[in-house]
A tleap script that builds the chain and sets N, CA, C and O, in Angstrom:
source leaprc.protein.ff14SB
mol = sequence {
  NMET LYS HIE THR PHE GLU GLU LYS LEU ASN
  TYR ILE ARG LEU VAL LEU LYS GLY GLU PRO
  GLN SER GLN ILE CYS ARG LYS TYR LYS LEU
  GLY GLN HIE TYR LEU GLU ASN LEU ILE ASP
  ARG TYR LYS LEU TYR GLY GLU ALA GLY LEU
  ARG GLN LYS THR HIE ASN ALA ILE SER PRO
  ALA ASN LYS GLU ARG LEU VAL ARG LEU PHE
  GLU GLU ASN GLY VAL THR LEU ARG GLN ILE
  CYS ASN GLN TYR SER VAL SER LYS THR ALA
  LEU GLU SER TRP VAL ARG GLN VAL ARG THR
  ARG GLY TYR LYS SER LEU TYR GLU THR GLN
  ARG ARG GLY ARG PRO PRO LYS ASN SER MET
  ALA ARG PRO LYS LYS LYS GLU PRO GLN THR
  CGLU
}
set mol.1.N position { 39.324 52.216 -19.099 }
set mol.1.CA position { 39.050 51.750 -20.444 }
set mol.1.C position { 37.988 50.653 -20.389 }
set mol.1.O position { 38.107 49.702 -19.617 }
set mol.2.N position { 36.957 50.794 -21.211 }
set mol.2.CA position { 35.905 49.790 -21.261 }
set mol.2.C position { 36.345 48.653 -22.171 }
set mol.2.O position { 36.981 48.870 -23.203 }
set mol.3.N position { 35.999 47.454 -21.772 }
set mol.3.CA position { 36.337 46.281 -22.559 }
set mol.3.C position { 35.093 45.801 -23.282 }
set mol.3.O position { 33.996 45.825 -22.725 }
set mol.4.N position { 35.262 45.364 -24.527 }
set mol.4.CA position { 34.131 44.864 -25.294 }
set mol.4.C position { 33.737 43.482 -24.791 }
set mol.4.O position { 34.485 42.823 -24.068 }
set mol.5.N position { 32.550 43.066 -25.189 }
set mol.5.CA position { 32.063 41.740 -24.805 }
set mol.5.C position { 33.034 40.655 -25.298 }
set mol.5.O position { 33.317 39.697 -24.578 }
set mol.6.N position { 33.536 40.810 -26.514 }
set mol.6.CA position { 34.451 39.810 -27.088 }
set mol.6.C position { 35.755 39.729 -26.295 }
set mol.6.O position { 36.286 38.639 -26.082 }
set mol.7.N position { 36.273 40.884 -25.858 }
set mol.7.CA position { 37.494 40.883 -25.053 }
set mol.7.C position { 37.261 40.166 -23.725 }
set mol.7.O position { 38.086 39.359 -23.297 }
set mol.8.N position { 36.139 40.461 -23.079 }
set mol.8.CA position { 35.825 39.820 -21.809 }
set mol.8.C position { 35.700 38.315 -21.983 }
set mol.8.O position { 36.198 37.540 -21.167 }
set mol.9.N position { 35.025 37.906 -23.061 }
set mol.9.CA position { 34.861 36.481 -23.334 }
set mol.9.C position { 36.212 35.817 -23.588 }
set mol.9.O position { 36.430 34.673 -23.190 }
set mol.10.N position { 37.106 36.526 -24.244 }
set mol.10.CA position { 38.455 36.009 -24.484 }
set mol.10.C position { 39.198 35.793 -23.166 }
set mol.10.O position { 39.861 34.771 -22.994 }
set mol.11.N position { 39.094 36.745 -22.235 }
set mol.11.CA position { 39.750 36.592 -20.935 }
set mol.11.C position { 39.231 35.352 -20.218 }
set mol.11.O position { 40.008 34.595 -19.636 }
set mol.12.N position { 37.914 35.144 -20.260 }
set mol.12.CA position { 37.310 33.982 -19.597 }
set mol.12.C position { 37.781 32.692 -20.254 }
set mol.12.O position { 38.082 31.721 -19.560 }
set mol.13.N position { 37.847 32.668 -21.569 }
set mol.13.CA position { 38.316 31.456 -22.282 }
set mol.13.C position { 39.742 31.104 -21.874 }
set mol.13.O position { 40.076 29.933 -21.692 }
set mol.14.N position { 40.584 32.135 -21.733 }
set mol.14.CA position { 41.966 31.888 -21.318 }
set mol.14.C position { 42.012 31.299 -19.904 }
set mol.14.O position { 42.800 30.395 -19.626 }
set mol.15.N position { 41.165 31.818 -19.020 }
set mol.15.CA position { 41.109 31.292 -17.652 }
set mol.15.C position { 40.654 29.842 -17.677 }
set mol.15.O position { 41.218 28.999 -16.981 }
set mol.16.N position { 39.626 29.548 -18.482 }
set mol.16.CA position { 39.102 28.176 -18.563 }
set mol.16.C position { 40.111 27.200 -19.155 }
set mol.16.O position { 40.088 26.013 -18.833 }
set mol.17.N position { 41.000 27.693 -20.019 }
set mol.17.CA position { 42.054 26.842 -20.583 }
set mol.17.C position { 43.140 26.531 -19.559 }
set mol.17.O position { 43.949 25.623 -19.753 }
set mol.18.N position { 43.150 27.301 -18.459 }
set mol.18.CA position { 44.130 27.033 -17.417 }
set mol.18.C position { 45.269 28.019 -17.338 }
set mol.18.O position { 46.211 27.823 -16.570 }
set mol.19.N position { 45.192 29.086 -18.130 }
set mol.19.CA position { 46.251 30.097 -18.069 }
set mol.19.C position { 46.143 30.830 -16.721 }
set mol.19.O position { 45.043 31.182 -16.297 }
set mol.20.N position { 47.270 31.057 -16.057 }
set mol.20.CA position { 47.225 31.718 -14.743 }
set mol.20.C position { 46.628 33.130 -14.837 }
set mol.20.O position { 46.894 33.876 -15.779 }
set mol.21.N position { 45.810 33.469 -13.827 }
set mol.21.CA position { 45.153 34.774 -13.819 }
set mol.21.C position { 46.161 35.913 -13.788 }
set mol.21.O position { 45.967 36.941 -14.437 }
set mol.22.N position { 47.239 35.726 -13.031 }
set mol.22.CA position { 48.247 36.794 -12.942 }
set mol.22.C position { 48.877 37.065 -14.309 }
set mol.22.O position { 49.188 38.210 -14.637 }
set mol.23.N position { 49.060 36.022 -15.094 }
set mol.23.CA position { 49.650 36.175 -16.419 }
set mol.23.C position { 48.678 36.901 -17.358 }
set mol.23.O position { 49.094 37.748 -18.149 }
set mol.24.N position { 47.397 36.573 -17.271 }
set mol.24.CA position { 46.382 37.238 -18.096 }
set mol.24.C position { 46.307 38.720 -17.721 }
set mol.24.O position { 46.211 39.583 -18.594 }
set mol.25.N position { 46.350 39.005 -16.425 }
set mol.25.CA position { 46.291 40.391 -15.960 }
set mol.25.C position { 47.463 41.211 -16.476 }
set mol.25.O position { 47.287 42.348 -16.913 }
set mol.26.N position { 48.665 40.630 -16.425 }
set mol.26.CA position { 49.852 41.342 -16.923 }
set mol.26.C position { 49.773 41.549 -18.428 }
set mol.26.O position { 50.063 42.637 -18.925 }
set mol.27.N position { 49.384 40.507 -19.153 }
set mol.27.CA position { 49.374 40.550 -20.620 }
set mol.27.C position { 48.377 41.581 -21.148 }
set mol.27.O position { 48.671 42.294 -22.107 }
set mol.28.N position { 47.196 41.661 -20.523 }
set mol.28.CA position { 46.143 42.548 -21.023 }
set mol.28.C position { 45.944 43.791 -20.154 }
set mol.28.O position { 44.997 44.552 -20.353 }
set mol.29.N position { 46.850 43.989 -19.184 }
set mol.29.CA position { 46.800 45.153 -18.282 }
set mol.29.C position { 45.447 45.244 -17.572 }
set mol.29.O position { 44.768 46.270 -17.630 }
set mol.30.N position { 45.072 44.161 -16.907 }
set mol.30.CA position { 43.821 44.080 -16.143 }
set mol.30.C position { 44.144 44.062 -14.662 }
set mol.30.O position { 45.228 43.647 -14.255 }
set mol.31.N position { 43.198 44.514 -13.868 }
set mol.31.CA position { 43.330 44.379 -12.429 }
set mol.31.C position { 42.878 42.989 -12.004 }
set mol.31.O position { 41.983 42.410 -12.618 }
set mol.32.N position { 43.485 42.461 -10.969 }
set mol.32.CA position { 43.145 41.125 -10.478 }
set mol.32.C position { 41.677 41.063 -10.059 }
set mol.32.O position { 40.980 40.095 -10.360 }
set mol.33.N position { 41.211 42.104 -9.360 }
set mol.33.CA position { 39.817 42.128 -8.903 }
set mol.33.C position { 38.847 42.183 -10.082 }
set mol.33.O position { 37.783 41.564 -10.045 }
set mol.34.N position { 39.215 42.922 -11.124 }
set mol.34.CA position { 38.368 43.025 -12.305 }
set mol.34.C position { 38.192 41.650 -12.949 }
set mol.34.O position { 37.079 41.258 -13.298 }
set mol.35.N position { 39.293 40.927 -13.102 }
set mol.35.CA position { 39.235 39.605 -13.713 }
set mol.35.C position { 38.441 38.629 -12.840 }
set mol.35.O position { 37.647 37.841 -13.355 }
set mol.36.N position { 38.650 38.678 -11.537 }
set mol.36.CA position { 37.890 37.800 -10.635 }
set mol.36.C position { 36.402 38.110 -10.701 }
set mol.36.O position { 35.571 37.203 -10.638 }
set mol.37.N position { 36.066 39.385 -10.829 }
set mol.37.CA position { 34.670 39.790 -10.951 }
set mol.37.C position { 34.064 39.239 -12.244 }
set mol.37.O position { 32.934 38.750 -12.241 }
set mol.38.N position { 34.806 39.316 -13.339 }
set mol.38.CA position { 34.331 38.755 -14.605 }
set mol.38.C position { 34.082 37.251 -14.475 }
set mol.38.O position { 33.075 36.737 -14.962 }
set mol.39.N position { 34.993 36.562 -13.824 }
set mol.39.CA position { 34.868 35.113 -13.645 }
set mol.39.C position { 33.624 34.788 -12.825 }
set mol.39.O position { 32.863 33.886 -13.173 }
set mol.40.N position { 33.420 35.528 -11.731 }
set mol.40.CA position { 32.235 35.306 -10.892 }
set mol.40.C position { 30.952 35.517 -11.686 }
set mol.40.O position { 30.029 34.705 -11.612 }
set mol.41.N position { 30.896 36.616 -12.450 }
set mol.41.CA position { 29.685 36.906 -13.229 }
set mol.41.C position { 29.461 35.855 -14.303 }
set mol.41.O position { 28.319 35.504 -14.600 }
set mol.42.N position { 30.541 35.352 -14.888 }
set mol.42.CA position { 30.411 34.307 -15.911 }
set mol.42.C position { 29.884 33.018 -15.296 }
set mol.42.O position { 29.047 32.344 -15.895 }
set mol.43.N position { 30.366 32.668 -14.103 }
set mol.43.CA position { 29.897 31.450 -13.433 }
set mol.43.C position { 28.419 31.549 -13.069 }
set mol.43.O position { 27.685 30.566 -13.163 }
set mol.44.N position { 27.980 32.753 -12.648 }
set mol.44.CA position { 26.584 32.940 -12.238 }
set mol.44.C position { 25.626 33.022 -13.420 }
set mol.44.O position { 24.569 32.391 -13.402 }
set mol.45.N position { 25.983 33.793 -14.451 }
set mol.45.CA position { 25.031 34.124 -15.510 }
set mol.45.C position { 25.438 33.662 -16.906 }
set mol.45.O position { 24.687 33.852 -17.864 }
set mol.46.N position { 26.615 33.059 -17.030 }
set mol.46.CA position { 27.073 32.669 -18.358 }
set mol.46.C position { 27.522 33.895 -19.143 }
set mol.46.O position { 27.978 34.880 -18.562 }
set mol.47.N position { 27.389 33.829 -20.462 }
set mol.47.CA position { 27.844 34.936 -21.301 }
set mol.47.C position { 27.046 36.212 -21.051 }
set mol.47.O position { 27.567 37.311 -21.247 }
set mol.48.N position { 25.807 36.086 -20.627 }
set mol.48.CA position { 24.980 37.269 -20.352 }
set mol.48.C position { 25.573 38.101 -19.216 }
set mol.48.O position { 25.368 39.314 -19.175 }
set mol.49.N position { 26.299 37.478 -18.303 }
set mol.49.CA position { 26.917 38.194 -17.203 }
set mol.49.C position { 28.068 39.075 -17.630 }
set mol.49.O position { 28.495 39.946 -16.872 }
set mol.50.N position { 28.580 38.864 -18.838 }
set mol.50.CA position { 29.689 39.670 -19.340 }
set mol.50.C position { 29.197 40.895 -20.102 }
set mol.50.O position { 29.974 41.810 -20.375 }
set mol.51.N position { 27.924 40.916 -20.441 }
set mol.51.CA position { 27.364 42.057 -21.162 }
set mol.51.C position { 27.142 43.203 -20.181 }
set mol.51.O position { 27.171 43.024 -18.963 }
set mol.52.N position { 26.919 44.395 -20.755 }
set mol.52.CA position { 26.748 45.582 -19.918 }
set mol.52.C position { 25.477 45.446 -19.085 }
set mol.52.O position { 24.457 44.950 -19.563 }
set mol.53.N position { 25.554 45.891 -17.838 }
set mol.53.CA position { 24.418 45.800 -16.929 }
set mol.53.C position { 23.368 46.838 -17.305 }
set mol.53.O position { 23.696 47.932 -17.763 }
set mol.54.N position { 22.094 46.479 -17.105 }
set mol.54.CA position { 21.024 47.446 -17.306 }
set mol.54.C position { 20.840 48.225 -16.008 }
set mol.54.O position { 21.147 47.730 -14.924 }
set mol.55.N position { 20.347 49.421 -16.131 }
set mol.55.CA position { 20.149 50.266 -14.963 }
set mol.55.C position { 18.732 50.066 -14.445 }
set mol.55.O position { 17.766 50.439 -15.111 }
set mol.56.N position { 18.608 49.489 -13.279 }
set mol.56.CA position { 17.313 49.246 -12.669 }
set mol.56.C position { 17.166 50.111 -11.430 }
set mol.56.O position { 18.110 50.288 -10.660 }
set mol.57.N position { 15.959 50.649 -11.251 }
set mol.57.CA position { 15.684 51.409 -10.032 }
set mol.57.C position { 15.514 50.413 -8.889 }
set mol.57.O position { 14.820 49.407 -9.030 }
set mol.58.N position { 16.146 50.696 -7.769 }
set mol.58.CA position { 16.106 49.786 -6.622 }
set mol.58.C position { 15.336 50.470 -5.506 }
set mol.58.O position { 15.609 51.621 -5.165 }
set mol.59.N position { 14.385 49.767 -4.948 }
set mol.59.CA position { 13.555 50.346 -3.895 }
set mol.59.C position { 14.380 50.537 -2.617 }
set mol.59.O position { 15.372 49.838 -2.409 }
set mol.60.N position { 13.975 51.473 -1.770 }
set mol.60.CA position { 14.691 51.689 -0.504 }
set mol.60.C position { 14.733 50.426 0.365 }
set mol.60.O position { 15.726 50.181 1.051 }
set mol.61.N position { 13.664 49.627 0.339 }
set mol.61.CA position { 13.646 48.397 1.145 }
set mol.61.C position { 14.716 47.423 0.651 }
set mol.61.O position { 15.382 46.773 1.457 }
set mol.62.N position { 14.884 47.319 -0.669 }
set mol.62.CA position { 15.928 46.444 -1.213 }
set mol.62.C position { 17.319 46.989 -0.915 }
set mol.62.O position { 18.245 46.223 -0.648 }
set mol.63.N position { 17.468 48.309 -0.960 }
set mol.63.CA position { 18.761 48.909 -0.603 }
set mol.63.C position { 19.121 48.536 0.832 }
set mol.63.O position { 20.254 48.155 1.123 }
set mol.64.N position { 18.137 48.652 1.719 }
set mol.64.CA position { 18.380 48.317 3.127 }
set mol.64.C position { 18.768 46.847 3.269 }
set mol.64.O position { 19.686 46.511 4.016 }
set mol.65.N position { 18.063 45.974 2.546 }
set mol.65.CA position { 18.357 44.533 2.619 }
set mol.65.C position { 19.788 44.247 2.170 }
set mol.65.O position { 20.490 43.456 2.800 }
set mol.66.N position { 20.224 44.892 1.076 }
set mol.66.CA position { 21.578 44.664 0.566 }
set mol.66.C position { 22.634 45.212 1.520 }
set mol.66.O position { 23.675 44.586 1.721 }
set mol.67.N position { 22.372 46.376 2.108 }
set mol.67.CA position { 23.330 46.948 3.062 }
set mol.67.C position { 23.424 46.067 4.297 }
set mol.67.O position { 24.511 45.854 4.834 }
set mol.68.N position { 22.278 45.552 4.747 }
set mol.68.CA position { 22.294 44.660 5.920 }
set mol.68.C position { 23.056 43.366 5.619 }
set mol.68.O position { 23.745 42.839 6.492 }
set mol.69.N position { 22.938 42.852 4.394 }
set mol.69.CA position { 23.720 41.669 4.022 }
set mol.69.C position { 25.210 41.940 4.215 }
set mol.69.O position { 25.947 41.106 4.741 }
set mol.70.N position { 25.635 43.126 3.778 }
set mol.70.CA position { 27.049 43.477 3.877 }
set mol.70.C position { 27.454 43.758 5.324 }
set mol.70.O position { 28.449 43.218 5.808 }
set mol.71.N position { 26.690 44.594 6.005 }
set mol.71.CA position { 27.054 45.038 7.349 }
set mol.71.C position { 26.906 43.943 8.404 }
set mol.71.O position { 27.805 43.737 9.220 }
set mol.72.N position { 25.778 43.247 8.386 }
set mol.72.CA position { 25.465 42.328 9.477 }
set mol.72.C position { 25.822 40.872 9.182 }
set mol.72.O position { 26.169 40.122 10.094 }
set mol.73.N position { 25.739 40.473 7.923 }
set mol.73.CA position { 25.989 39.060 7.585 }
set mol.73.C position { 27.390 38.815 7.040 }
set mol.73.O position { 27.795 37.665 6.875 }
set mol.74.N position { 28.130 39.875 6.761 }
set mol.74.CA position { 29.505 39.722 6.317 }
set mol.74.C position { 29.666 39.238 4.884 }
set mol.74.O position { 30.720 38.711 4.528 }
set mol.75.N position { 28.635 39.409 4.053 }
set mol.75.CA position { 28.748 39.042 2.639 }
set mol.75.C position { 29.596 40.120 1.967 }
set mol.75.O position { 29.441 41.304 2.268 }
set mol.76.N position { 30.490 39.723 1.062 }
set mol.76.CA position { 31.383 40.701 0.435 }
set mol.76.C position { 30.631 41.568 -0.563 }
set mol.76.O position { 29.589 41.176 -1.089 }
set mol.77.N position { 31.177 42.749 -0.813 }
set mol.77.CA position { 30.582 43.663 -1.786 }
set mol.77.C position { 30.482 43.007 -3.154 }
set mol.77.O position { 29.458 43.119 -3.829 }
set mol.78.N position { 31.542 42.326 -3.560 }
set mol.78.CA position { 31.563 41.698 -4.878 }
set mol.78.C position { 30.469 40.647 -5.023 }
set mol.78.O position { 29.821 40.563 -6.066 }
set mol.79.N position { 30.261 39.848 -3.986 }
set mol.79.CA position { 29.222 38.823 -4.043 }
set mol.79.C position { 27.843 39.456 -4.176 }
set mol.79.O position { 27.020 38.996 -4.967 }
set mol.80.N position { 27.590 40.507 -3.405 }
set mol.80.CA position { 26.292 41.179 -3.463 }
set mol.80.C position { 26.083 41.807 -4.839 }
set mol.80.O position { 25.012 41.675 -5.431 }
set mol.81.N position { 27.104 42.486 -5.339 }
set mol.81.CA position { 26.992 43.149 -6.647 }
set mol.81.C position { 26.705 42.152 -7.758 }
set mol.81.O position { 25.865 42.410 -8.621 }
set mol.82.N position { 27.383 41.036 -7.748 }
set mol.82.CA position { 27.186 40.039 -8.796 }
set mol.82.C position { 25.846 39.323 -8.667 }
set mol.82.O position { 25.175 39.064 -9.666 }
set mol.83.N position { 25.466 39.012 -7.457 }
set mol.83.CA position { 24.237 38.248 -7.257 }
set mol.83.C position { 22.991 39.088 -7.527 }
set mol.83.O position { 22.003 38.571 -8.049 }
set mol.84.N position { 23.023 40.374 -7.181 }
set mol.84.CA position { 21.836 41.212 -7.304 }
set mol.84.C position { 21.944 42.252 -8.419 }
set mol.84.O position { 21.087 43.129 -8.523 }
set mol.85.N position { 22.976 42.167 -9.248 }
set mol.85.CA position { 23.180 43.090 -10.379 }
set mol.85.C position { 23.118 44.552 -9.959 }
set mol.85.O position { 22.356 45.345 -10.511 }
set mol.86.N position { 23.936 44.885 -8.973 }
set mol.86.CA position { 24.029 46.257 -8.463 }
set mol.86.C position { 25.457 46.725 -8.686 }
set mol.86.O position { 26.399 45.941 -8.572 }
set mol.87.N position { 25.617 48.005 -9.005 }
set mol.87.CA position { 26.978 48.502 -9.193 }
set mol.87.C position { 27.667 48.640 -7.840 }
set mol.87.O position { 27.030 48.907 -6.821 }
set mol.88.N position { 28.969 48.454 -7.857 }
set mol.88.CA position { 29.751 48.507 -6.626 }
set mol.88.C position { 29.732 49.912 -6.023 }
set mol.88.O position { 29.638 50.064 -4.805 }
set mol.89.N position { 29.821 50.935 -6.868 }
set mol.89.CA position { 29.833 52.301 -6.354 }
set mol.89.C position { 28.510 52.667 -5.697 }
set mol.89.O position { 28.492 53.363 -4.681 }
set mol.90.N position { 27.399 52.203 -6.271 }
set mol.90.CA position { 26.090 52.480 -5.667 }
set mol.90.C position { 26.004 51.821 -4.291 }
set mol.90.O position { 25.581 52.451 -3.321 }
set mol.91.N position { 26.402 50.563 -4.211 }
set mol.91.CA position { 26.341 49.842 -2.943 }
set mol.91.C position { 27.251 50.496 -1.896 }
set mol.91.O position { 26.874 50.628 -0.732 }
set mol.92.N position { 28.439 50.898 -2.319 }
set mol.92.CA position { 29.355 51.574 -1.397 }
set mol.92.C position { 28.749 52.881 -0.878 }
set mol.92.O position { 28.900 53.209 0.299 }
set mol.93.N position { 28.067 53.624 -1.748 }
set mol.93.CA position { 27.475 54.893 -1.303 }
set mol.93.C position { 26.328 54.641 -0.328 }
set mol.93.O position { 26.156 55.416 0.613 }
set mol.94.N position { 25.538 53.585 -0.520 }
set mol.94.CA position { 24.466 53.257 0.423 }
set mol.94.C position { 25.041 52.872 1.782 }
set mol.94.O position { 24.514 53.270 2.820 }
set mol.95.N position { 26.125 52.096 1.771 }
set mol.95.CA position { 26.761 51.689 3.029 }
set mol.95.C position { 27.281 52.921 3.765 }
set mol.95.O position { 27.097 53.052 4.975 }
set mol.96.N position { 27.933 53.825 3.029 }
set mol.96.CA position { 28.462 55.055 3.617 }
set mol.96.C position { 27.325 55.900 4.190 }
set mol.96.O position { 27.441 56.458 5.281 }
set mol.97.N position { 26.232 55.987 3.444 }
set mol.97.CA position { 25.067 56.758 3.886 }
set mol.97.C position { 24.482 56.178 5.171 }
set mol.97.O position { 24.126 56.924 6.084 }
set mol.98.N position { 24.381 54.854 5.244 }
set mol.98.CA position { 23.825 54.207 6.436 }
set mol.98.C position { 24.756 54.401 7.622 }
set mol.98.O position { 24.293 54.625 8.741 }
set mol.99.N position { 26.054 54.317 7.395 }
set mol.99.CA position { 27.011 54.480 8.499 }
set mol.99.C position { 26.976 55.894 9.076 }
set mol.99.O position { 27.185 56.074 10.276 }
set mol.100.N position { 26.715 56.891 8.244 }
set mol.100.CA position { 26.716 58.269 8.750 }
set mol.100.C position { 25.355 58.713 9.249 }
set mol.100.O position { 25.262 59.409 10.261 }
set mol.101.N position { 24.263 58.306 8.528 }
set mol.101.CA position { 22.942 58.835 8.882 }
set mol.101.C position { 21.905 57.784 9.246 }
set mol.101.O position { 20.765 58.134 9.551 }
set mol.102.N position { 22.266 56.515 9.221 }
set mol.102.CA position { 21.339 55.465 9.625 }
set mol.102.C position { 20.499 54.930 8.469 }
set mol.102.O position { 20.499 55.487 7.371 }
set mol.103.N position { 19.780 53.834 8.740 }
set mol.103.CA position { 18.994 53.168 7.707 }
set mol.103.C position { 17.829 54.020 7.213 }
set mol.103.O position { 17.410 53.883 6.064 }
set mol.104.N position { 17.306 54.887 8.057 }
set mol.104.CA position { 16.168 55.707 7.650 }
set mol.104.C position { 16.527 56.646 6.499 }
set mol.104.O position { 15.652 57.080 5.750 }
set mol.105.N position { 17.819 56.958 6.361 }
set mol.105.CA position { 18.235 57.864 5.285 }
set mol.105.C position { 18.028 57.253 3.905 }
set mol.105.O position { 17.925 57.986 2.921 }
set mol.106.N position { 17.966 55.918 3.810 }
set mol.106.CA position { 17.729 55.273 2.516 }
set mol.106.C position { 16.308 55.511 2.013 }
set mol.106.O position { 16.042 55.415 0.815 }
set mol.107.N position { 15.395 55.823 2.938 }
set mol.107.CA position { 13.995 56.026 2.580 }
set mol.107.C position { 13.664 57.479 2.264 }
set mol.107.O position { 12.577 57.773 1.765 }
set mol.108.N position { 14.589 58.388 2.549 }
set mol.108.CA position { 14.362 59.800 2.271 }
set mol.108.C position { 14.584 60.059 0.788 }
set mol.108.O position { 15.568 59.602 0.207 }
set mol.109.N position { 13.665 60.793 0.187 }
set mol.109.CA position { 13.843 61.143 -1.220 }
set mol.109.C position { 14.536 62.492 -1.298 }
set mol.109.O position { 14.235 63.408 -0.534 }
set mol.110.N position { 15.447 62.594 -2.214 }
set mol.110.CA position { 16.191 63.839 -2.380 }
set mol.110.C position { 15.766 64.480 -3.691 }
set mol.110.O position { 15.684 63.818 -4.726 }
set mol.111.N position { 15.494 65.798 -3.630 }
set mol.111.CA position { 15.198 66.526 -4.864 }
set mol.111.C position { 16.516 66.737 -5.595 }
set mol.111.O position { 17.511 67.174 -5.017 }
set mol.112.N position { 16.491 66.420 -6.860 }
set mol.112.CA position { 17.713 66.558 -7.649 }
set mol.112.C position { 17.683 67.853 -8.440 }
set mol.112.O position { 16.619 68.384 -8.758 }
set mol.113.N position { 18.861 68.345 -8.746 }
set mol.113.CA position { 18.979 69.493 -9.635 }
set mol.113.C position { 18.823 70.833 -8.952 }
set mol.113.O position { 18.886 70.952 -7.729 }
set mol.114.N position { 18.618 71.822 -9.774 }
set mol.114.CA position { 18.542 73.201 -9.333 }
set mol.114.C position { 17.227 73.466 -8.602 }
set mol.114.O position { 16.192 72.922 -8.987 }
set mol.115.N position { 17.251 74.288 -7.559 }
set mol.115.CA position { 16.001 74.614 -6.862 }
set mol.115.C position { 15.041 75.361 -7.783 }
set mol.115.O position { 15.481 75.961 -8.764 }
set mol.116.N position { 13.741 75.339 -7.491 }
set mol.116.CA position { 12.782 76.053 -8.335 }
set mol.116.C position { 13.127 77.533 -8.456 }
set mol.116.O position { 13.708 78.129 -7.550 }
set mol.117.N position { 12.757 78.109 -9.594 }
set mol.117.CA position { 13.173 79.466 -9.911 }
set mol.117.C position { 12.628 80.494 -8.924 }
set mol.117.O position { 13.328 81.456 -8.607 }
set mol.118.N position { 11.394 80.321 -8.425 }
set mol.118.CA position { 10.799 81.327 -7.560 }
set mol.118.C position { 11.583 81.542 -6.265 }
set mol.118.O position { 11.506 82.625 -5.687 }
set mol.119.N position { 12.326 80.555 -5.797 }
set mol.119.CA position { 13.085 80.744 -4.564 }
set mol.119.C position { 14.407 81.468 -4.817 }
set mol.119.O position { 15.034 81.964 -3.881 }
set mol.120.N position { 14.828 81.529 -6.078 }
set mol.120.CA position { 16.106 82.163 -6.393 }
set mol.120.C position { 15.943 83.621 -6.836 }
set mol.120.O position { 16.886 84.406 -6.738 }
set mol.121.N position { 14.757 83.983 -7.321 }
set mol.121.CA position { 14.565 85.306 -7.910 }
set mol.121.C position { 14.500 86.390 -6.839 }
set mol.121.O position { 14.180 86.123 -5.681 }
set mol.122.N position { 14.811 87.619 -7.249 }
set mol.122.CA position { 14.666 88.767 -6.361 }
set mol.122.C position { 13.185 89.063 -6.190 }
set mol.122.O position { 12.393 88.791 -7.092 }
set mol.123.N position { 12.801 89.618 -5.041 }
set mol.123.CA position { 11.382 89.957 -4.874 }
set mol.123.C position { 10.961 91.035 -5.869 }
set mol.123.O position { 11.733 91.944 -6.175 }
set mol.124.N position { 9.746 90.928 -6.366 }
set mol.124.CA position { 9.226 91.912 -7.327 }
set mol.124.C position { 8.974 93.231 -6.616 }
set mol.124.O position { 8.622 93.260 -5.437 }
set mol.125.N position { 9.158 94.310 -7.345 }
set mol.125.CA position { 8.884 95.632 -6.788 }
set mol.125.C position { 7.381 95.859 -6.822 }
set mol.125.O position { 6.732 95.613 -7.838 }
set mol.126.N position { 6.829 96.330 -5.706 }
set mol.126.CA position { 5.376 96.481 -5.586 }
set mol.126.C position { 4.877 97.738 -6.288 }
set mol.126.O position { 3.916 97.679 -7.054 }
set mol.127.N position { 5.541 98.906 -6.025 }
set mol.127.CA position { 5.069 100.166 -6.596 }
set mol.127.C position { 5.917 100.523 -7.811 }
set mol.127.O position { 7.098 100.180 -7.867 }
set mol.128.N position { 5.331 101.196 -8.764 }
set mol.128.CA position { 6.140 101.660 -9.911 }
set mol.128.C position { 7.141 102.724 -9.468 }
set mol.128.O position { 6.883 103.470 -8.524 }
set mol.129.N position { 8.259 102.789 -10.138 }
set mol.129.CA position { 9.329 103.701 -9.764 }
set mol.129.C position { 9.239 105.023 -10.548 }
set mol.129.O position { 10.266 105.551 -10.975 }
set mol.130.N position { 8.078 105.536 -10.732 }
set mol.130.CA position { 7.935 106.813 -11.463 }
set mol.130.C position { 7.684 107.959 -10.490 }
set mol.130.O position { 7.221 107.735 -9.372 }
set mol.131.N position { 7.988 109.191 -10.913 }
set mol.131.CA position { 7.802 110.367 -10.062 }
set mol.131.C position { 6.465 110.996 -10.303 }
set mol.131.O position { 6.132 112.001 -9.674 }
savepdb mol mol.pdb
quit
C-alpha cells in the first residue's frame, strides 16, 4: 500500500514528538525498516525526501561506484539508497549482477523487448508454387 505525502509527514511528526517507533508501526501497520527509511530521508532532505522519487537514468560508472560502496566499503543499502536517491531493488539487482558476472556486466547494454521481426519470420519461398 502506498502512503500519501501527508501520511508520511504525520508519521515523522509523531516520531519527532517522541512517540516510540514500535508503537507507530503497530498503530499504522508499518514495517520498522520502512519507518526508519522515512526518518533517514527526512533528516537528509526535509519534506522533499518524503515525496515520490523521480526516475533518473544512472550511468554504468555510477552503478559500479555504488556497488563498490556496498561491497568494499561496507556502507549499508539503506544509506546508499537515501544518499544517492536510488531504489533499493535496483541497487540489489546491480549487486547480484556483479556477484554473478562481475563489474564489466554493468557496462553491457541489453536489448529490451521482443527480437526484431525478421529473425522470427519463416523464410520466404523463392519459386512460385504453381504447376
